[in-house]
C-alpha positions in Angstrom: -26.8 -35.9 -54.2 -24.6 -36.1 -51.0 -21.1 -37.5 -50.9 -22.2 -40.5 -48.8 -24.7 -41.5 -51.6 -22.2 -41.2 -54.3 -19.6 -43.2 -52.4 -22.3 -45.8 -51.6 -23.1 -46.2 -55.3 -19.5 -46.4 -56.4 -18.5 -49.0 -53.7 -19.7 -52.1 -55.7 -17.8 -51.1 -58.7 -14.7 -50.7 -56.6 -15.1 -54.0 -55.0 -15.7 -55.8 -58.3 -12.7 -54.3 -59.8 -10.5 -55.1 -56.8 -11.7 -58.7 -56.9 -11.1 -59.0 -60.7 -7.5 -57.6 -60.3 -6.8 -60.0 -57.5 -8.0 -62.9 -59.6 -5.8 -61.9 -62.6 -2.7 -61.4 -60.4 -3.2 -64.9 -58.9 -3.5 -66.5 -62.3 -0.4 -64.6 -63.4 1.7 -65.8 -60.5 0.6 -69.5 -61.1 1.4 -69.5 -64.8 4.4 -67.1 -65.0 7.0 -69.8 -64.9 5.5 -71.6 -67.8 4.4 -68.8 -70.1 6.4 -67.6 -73.1 6.9 -64.1 -74.1 3.9 -64.4 -76.4 1.7 -65.5 -73.6 2.8 -62.6 -71.5 2.0 -60.2 -74.3 -1.4 -61.8 -74.8 -2.2 -61.6 -71.1 -1.2 -57.9 -71.0 -3.5 -57.2 -74.0 -6.4 -59.0 -72.3 -5.8 -57.1 -69.2 -5.7 -53.8 -71.0 -8.9 -54.5 -72.8 -10.6 -55.4 -69.6 -9.4 -52.2 -68.0 -10.8 -50.2 -70.9 -14.2 -51.9 -70.7 -14.3 -51.1 -66.9 -13.3 -47.5 -67.5 -16.1 -47.0 -70.0 -18.7 -48.6 -67.7 -17.5 -46.4 -64.8 -17.7 -43.2 -67.0 -21.2 -44.0 -67.9 -22.2 -44.4 -64.3 -20.6 -41.1 -63.3 -22.2 -39.3 -66.2 -25.6 -40.6 -65.0 -25.0 -39.3 -61.5 -23.9 -35.9 -62.8 -27.3 -35.4 -64.4 -28.9 -35.8 -60.9 -26.5 -33.3 -59.1 -27.9 -30.0 -58.0 -26.3 -26.6 -58.6 -25.5 -26.3 -54.8 -23.7 -29.6 -54.9 -21.9 -29.9 -58.2 -19.7 -32.9 -58.9 -16.1 -32.6 -60.3 -14.9 -35.6 -62.2 -11.3 -36.5 -62.8 -10.4 -39.5 -64.9 -7.1 -40.9 -63.9 -5.7 -44.2 -65.3 -9.2 -45.4 -66.2 -10.5 -44.6 -62.7 -13.0 -41.7 -62.3 -13.1 -39.7 -59.0 -16.1 -37.5 -58.1 -15.6 -34.7 -55.5 -18.5 -32.5 -54.4 -18.3 -28.7 -54.3 -19.0 -28.8 -50.5 -15.6 -30.5 -49.9 -13.9 -28.4 -52.5 -15.2 -25.1 -51.0 -14.4 -26.1 -47.5 -10.9 -27.0 -48.3 -10.3 -24.1 -50.7 -11.1 -21.8 -47.7 -8.0 -23.1 -46.0 -5.5 -22.8 -48.9 -7.2 -20.6 -51.5 -6.6 -23.4 -54.1 -8.4 -26.3 -55.7 -7.7 -30.0 -54.8 -4.7 -31.5 -56.3 -4.8 -35.0 -57.9 -1.7 -37.1 -58.4 -1.6 -40.4 -60.3 1.0 -43.0 -60.3 1.1 -46.6 -61.7 3.0 -49.5 -60.3 3.8 -52.2 -62.8 4.0 -55.7 -61.6 7.0 -57.0 -63.6 6.4 -60.6 -62.9 2.8 -60.6 -64.1 2.8 -57.7 -66.5 -0.2 -56.2 -64.7 -0.7 -52.6 -63.8 -2.2 -51.4 -60.4 -3.3 -47.8 -60.4 -2.4 -45.9 -57.2 -4.4 -42.7 -56.9 -3.9 -40.1 -54.2 -6.3 -37.1 -53.9 -5.0 -34.4 -51.6 -7.0 -31.5 -50.1 -5.2 -28.8 -48.3 -6.3 -27.9 -44.8 -8.5 -30.7 -43.5 -8.1 -34.3 -44.9 -6.4 -36.6 -47.4 -8.0 -39.2 -49.6 -5.8 -42.0 -50.8 -6.6 -44.8 -53.2 -5.0 -48.0 -54.4 -6.7 -49.8 -57.2 -10.4 -49.0 -56.5 -10.1 -48.7 -52.7 -10.2 -45.3 -51.0 -9.2 -44.2 -47.4 -10.1 -40.8 -46.0 -8.0 -39.6 -43.0 -7.9 -36.2 -41.0 -4.8 -34.4 -39.7 -4.1 -36.6 -36.8 -0.6 -35.4 -36.0 -1.6 -31.8 -34.8 -4.3 -33.2 -32.6 -1.9 -35.6 -31.0 0.6 -32.8 -30.4 -2.1 -30.7 -28.7 -3.1 -33.6 -26.5 0.5 -34.2 -25.5 1.0 -30.5 -24.7 -2.1 -30.5 -22.6 -0.9 -33.5 -20.7 2.4 -31.8 -20.0 0.7 -28.6 -18.8 -1.6 -30.5 -16.5 1.5 -32.3 -15.1 3.3 -29.0 -14.5 0.2 -27.4 -13.0 -0.2 -30.4 -10.7 3.4 -30.2 -9.6 3.2 -26.5 -8.9 -0.1 -26.9 -6.9 1.6 -29.7 -4.9 4.6 -27.5 -4.1 2.5 -24.5 -3.2 -0.3 -26.2 -1.4 0.7 -29.6 -0.1 4.5 -30.1 -0.1 6.0 -30.1 3.4 7.8 -27.0 4.6 10.5 -26.5 7.1 9.9 -24.6 10.4 11.9 -24.4 13.7 10.1 -25.0 16.9 12.0 -24.2 20.1 15.3 -24.7 18.3 14.3 -28.0 16.6 13.8 -28.2 12.8 10.6 -29.8 11.6 8.8 -30.5 8.3 5.1 -29.8 8.5 2.2 -29.5 6.2 2.0 -26.2 4.4 -1.7 -25.9 5.5 -1.0 -26.4 9.2 -1.8 -23.8 11.8 0.6 -22.8 14.5 -1.6 -24.7 17.0 -1.4 -27.9 14.9 2.4 -27.5 14.7 2.6 -27.1 18.5 0.5 -30.3 18.9 2.7 -32.2 16.5 5.9 -31.1 18.2 4.7 -32.6 21.5 6.2 -29.8 23.6 5.5 -30.1 27.3 4.3 -26.7 28.7 2.4 -25.7 31.8 -0.9 -23.9 31.1 -1.7 -20.7 32.9 -4.3 -20.2 35.6 -7.9 -19.0 35.3 -8.5 -16.1 37.6 -11.6 -14.5 39.0 -12.2 -10.7 38.6 -10.7 -10.1 42.1 -7.5 -12.0 41.2 -8.3 -15.2 43.1 -7.6 -18.6 41.4 -10.6 -20.5 39.9 -8.6 -23.2 38.0 -4.9 -23.8 38.2 -4.8 -25.0 34.6 -7.7 -23.1 33.1 -5.7 -20.3 31.5 -3.9 -20.1 28.2 -2.5 -23.5 27.2 0.8 -22.0 26.0 2.4 -18.8 25.0 3.3 -18.5 21.3 5.7 -16.2 19.5 6.7 -16.5 15.8 9.8 -14.7 14.6 9.7 -12.7 17.8 6.1 -11.5 17.3 2.9 -12.5 19.0 0.6 -14.3 16.6 -2.8 -16.0 16.5 -2.4 -19.7 17.1 -5.1 -20.4 14.5 -3.1 -18.6 11.7 -1.4 -20.7 9.1 2.4 -21.2 9.2 4.7 -19.9 6.6 7.9 -21.6 5.5 11.0 -21.2 7.7 9.0 -19.7 10.6 10.9 -19.7 13.9 8.3 -20.7 16.5 8.8 -20.2 20.3 6.4 -22.1 22.6 6.5 -21.5 26.4 4.2 -21.8 29.5 0.8 -20.3 29.1 -0.3 -17.1 30.9 -3.0 -16.5 33.3 -6.4 -15.3 32.0 -9.3 -13.7 33.8 -12.9 -15.0 33.7 -15.5 -13.3 31.5 -17.4 -10.6 33.3 -20.1 -8.0 33.0 -19.2 -4.4 33.9 -20.5 -0.9 34.4 -18.3 2.1 34.0 -18.1 5.8 35.0 -15.9 8.7 34.0 -13.3 10.3 36.3 -12.8 13.9 35.3 -9.3 15.3 34.8 -8.2 18.1 37.1 -6.0 21.1 36.5 -2.9 21.2 38.7 -0.2 23.9 39.3 3.0 22.1 40.1 4.4 25.1 42.0 7.6 25.3 39.9 9.4 28.5 39.1 10.8 29.8 35.8 10.4 32.2 32.9 8.5 29.9 30.6 5.0 28.9 31.5 3.5 25.8 29.8 0.7 23.3 30.3 3.0 20.3 30.1 0.3 17.6 30.5 -3.0 17.9 28.6 -6.1 16.8 30.4 -7.6 13.3 29.7 -10.5 11.9 31.6 -10.2 8.5 33.2 -12.6 5.5 33.4 -13.3 3.2 36.3 -15.5 0.1 36.3 -17.5 -2.3 38.5 -17.1 -5.9 37.3 -18.9 -9.1 38.2 -17.4 -12.5 37.2 -19.5 -14.8 35.1 -18.0 -17.9 36.7 -17.2 -16.8 40.3 -20.0 -14.4 40.7 -17.5 -12.1 42.6 -18.0 -8.3 42.2 -15.2 -5.7 42.4 -15.5 -1.9 42.3 -13.1 0.8 41.2 -11.2 -1.1 38.6 -9.2 1.3 36.5 -9.9 0.9 32.8 -8.2 4.2 31.7 -5.9 6.2 33.8 -7.0 9.8 34.4 -4.4 12.4 33.2 -4.5 15.7 34.9 -3.5 19.0 33.2 -0.3 20.4 34.8 0.8 24.0 34.6 4.6 24.1 34.9 7.2 26.9 34.9 10.8 26.5 34.0 13.8 28.3 32.6 15.9 27.2 29.6 19.1 25.3 30.1 21.2 25.9 27.0 24.0 23.5 28.1 26.4 26.4 28.5 25.8 27.9 25.1 25.9 31.7 25.4 22.6 32.8 24.1 20.2 35.5 25.5 16.6 36.4 24.6 15.9 40.2 24.5 12.2 41.0 24.8 10.3 44.3 24.4 6.7 45.1 25.5 4.0 47.6 24.8 5.0 48.7 21.3 5.0 49.8 18.7 6.0 53.3 19.6 6.9 55.8 17.0 10.3 57.0 18.2 11.6 54.4 20.6 10.7 51.2 18.6 12.6 52.6 15.5 15.7 53.5 17.6 15.8 50.0 19.2 15.5 48.4 15.8 18.6 50.4 14.7 20.6 49.2 17.7 19.6 45.6 17.2 20.6 45.8 13.5 24.0 47.2 14.5 24.7 44.3 16.8 23.4 41.5 14.7 20.8 40.9 17.4 17.4 39.2 17.1 14.7 40.0 19.6 11.0 39.2 20.4 8.5 42.0 20.5 5.3 41.5 22.6 2.9 43.9 20.8 -0.2 45.6 22.1 -2.7 45.1 19.3 -4.4 48.5 19.4 -1.0 50.3 19.3 -0.5 49.2 15.7 -3.3 51.6 14.7 -2.5 54.3 17.3 1.1 54.8 16.3 1.5 57.1 13.3 3.8 54.6 11.6 2.7 51.5 13.6 2.2 49.2 10.5 5.5 50.2 9.1 7.3 49.4 12.4 5.6 46.0 12.6 6.7 45.2 9.0 10.2 46.3 9.8 10.3 44.0 12.8 8.9 41.1 10.7 11.3 41.7 7.8 14.3 42.0 10.1 13.7 38.4 11.4 12.4 39.4 14.9 9.7 37.4 16.5 6.2 39.1 16.8 3.9 37.9 19.6 0.9 39.4 21.3 0.8 41.3 24.7 -3.0 41.2 24.4 -5.1 43.6 22.4 -5.4 46.5 24.8 -3.2 45.5 27.8 -6.2 44.1 29.7 -8.1 47.3 30.0 -11.5 47.4 31.6 -12.1 44.5 34.0 -8.5 43.5 33.8 -7.6 46.9 35.2 -4.8 47.2 32.6 -2.5 44.8 34.3 -4.1 41.4 35.1 -6.0 39.3 32.5 -7.1 36.8 35.1 -9.5 39.4 36.5 -11.4 39.2 33.2 -14.1 36.7 32.2 -13.2 33.7 30.2 -14.7 35.3 27.0 -12.8 38.5 27.6 -9.5 36.7 28.1 -9.9 34.7 24.9 -10.8 38.0 23.1 -7.8 39.8 24.4 -5.5 37.0 23.0 -7.2 36.4 19.7 -7.8 40.1 18.8 -4.1 40.8 19.7 -2.9 38.0 17.4 -5.3 39.0 14.6 -4.0 42.6 14.7 -0.5 41.3 14.0 -1.6 38.9 11.2 -3.6 41.7 9.5 -0.2 43.5 8.9 2.1 40.6 8.2 -0.3 38.4 6.3 0.8 35.3 8.2 -0.7 33.6 11.3 0.7 35.1 14.5 2.6 33.1 17.0 0.7 31.4 19.9 3.5 32.4 22.2 2.2 35.3 24.4 3.0 37.4 27.4 0.2 38.3 29.6 0.3 41.8 31.2 2.2 42.0 34.4 3.3 38.4 34.0 -0.1 37.3 35.5 -0.7 33.9 34.0 -2.7 31.9 36.6 -3.8 28.3 36.6 -7.4 29.5 35.8 -6.2 31.5 32.8 -4.1 28.6 31.6 -7.2 26.4 31.6 -9.3 29.1 29.8 -6.6 29.9 27.2 -5.2 26.3 26.8 -6.6 26.1 23.2 -5.2 29.5 22.2 -1.8 29.6 23.9 1.2 27.3 23.7 3.6 29.3 26.0 3.3 32.3 28.2 6.6 34.0 28.5 7.8 35.7 31.7 11.4 36.8 32.4 14.6 36.0 34.2 15.8 39.6 34.4 13.4 42.6 34.9 15.4 45.7 34.0 12.6 47.8 35.6 13.0 50.3 32.7 9.3 51.0 33.0 10.1 52.8 36.3 12.8 54.9 34.6 15.6 54.1 37.1 18.3 55.6 34.9 20.2 54.2 31.9 23.2 52.9 34.1 20.8 50.8 36.3 19.1 49.4 33.2 22.5 48.6 31.6 23.7 46.8 34.8 20.6 44.6 34.7 21.2 43.8 31.1 24.9 42.9 31.7 23.9 40.6 34.6 22.3 38.2 32.2 23.5 34.6 31.9 23.1 31.9 29.3 19.5 31.1 28.6 18.1 34.2 30.3 15.1 36.2 29.1 15.4 39.9 29.6 12.4 42.1 30.0 12.4 45.7 28.5 9.9 48.1 26.9 9.8 49.9 23.6 6.4 51.5 24.4 4.3 52.8 27.2 6.0 56.2 27.4 9.5 57.7 27.3 12.0 54.9 26.7 15.1 57.0 26.1 16.9 55.4 29.1 16.2 52.0 27.7 17.6 53.0 24.3 20.8 54.4 25.9 21.3 51.4 28.1 20.8 49.0 25.2 23.2 50.9 23.0 25.9 50.5 25.6 25.3 47.0 26.8 24.8 45.0 23.7 28.4 45.5 22.3 29.8 44.4 25.7 27.7 41.2 25.8 28.6 40.5 22.2 32.3 40.9 23.1 31.8 38.3 25.9 30.6 35.8 23.2 26.8 36.1 23.7 24.4 35.8 20.8 20.9 37.3 20.9 18.0 35.0 19.8 14.3 35.0 19.6 12.0 33.2 22.1 11.4 30.4 19.6 15.1 29.9 19.1 15.6 29.8 22.8 12.8 27.3 23.4 14.5 24.9 21.0 17.2 24.3 23.6 14.6 22.9 26.1 14.8 19.1 26.4 11.8 18.6 28.6 
């Protein structure tokens, strides 16, 4: 039997008892002033008897309902003060899950002093979900209202806070400065909307045809806009505290159709002189266009879209700003005897030099690999002087006589011969045989060479003019000069003697001896 059925069956008894109690209390109030102590006692006895009879009747009714209850919905009965309460297992189990305990039943009695009547007050409590209260035979069932109210109140507060934050971040006015004047604008405004609201008077630019003639004096940009010193899109949204500058609009050109063609870059020798040979401007093709205006119908030709950049071979010497540094260079090695003696002299004078090595000589010299490693480990710079000094079609002196493929092979094989010994990539600084580095060779070797190195002073030691003549040439050097000498190619005893005498003298004058890379670091071009 469900709770609702049991409560429905019990309700007439409750109402009858409540009506009977009310009637007794009314008669007691009417006669209390006239009754004696004996009458009060008699009234109390009658009332007690009536209560006992009612209790018995109620117990019988409950007992009858218990017989009809199923095992899934057993009824627990509590007799308190003559009033019996029935509670189903379903409610008991549901609430026991919250607290782990059974319902608690408290009973209290209120005695009416002036009538001598007793009114039972019964409170049945269940932990976790609801409370049942009773007075007399009336019952009231109530849920936990306070927590629900608190949740509702908290939700209202959160919604209010969220609404405030959304207003502040999305709708509240923000300050900006437009041409020095502070304004408050909508956070969602674009710069164009702010300009319109500010009512700034500006002159629009002109609309021009493709040939520069004017189509419309007011058909250009309506205004020029800068925000915090930067160009911005007028349709972008503002941000708080933007400093907006609005000025007259610029001219614009009509839409047009165009066809383009490429202008090939050229290779140019600027005719300059110096010991360092470099392609100072790399080639970049240009683009020119023919345009036809969509409004004016005017056609113009030869419009530069991209400037052509020619490749320029330039020659220059190094200006050290007065710092006394000299670059000593040696060609055609390694050579068994002379290279070793020159290295000894350099070590004795704390001098660094640059060796322009003929690749095939590394294998031809009996201790070629050892000499290369000594040069490398001593901190000298190792560069290629081609692989075989431009033999064959180069006639042993001029790489420009060779085909493009042969020129590239001379440089790359020479560099590889050095790398095979040192284990590191060889420098892209080279010296072509005879100093013959033409514009055509520069174009062919542009991808493989960064600098071709000539000289400021040629000691002509290759012609064996005598040690004093070689020494005089060395001593004539000035700051930033590159001196040409040889450690290979034959008997270099005069070179060794001149070098042994000259270096201490230059060192005494305050000169330092540096590699080509170190000397190039002084160049400011």
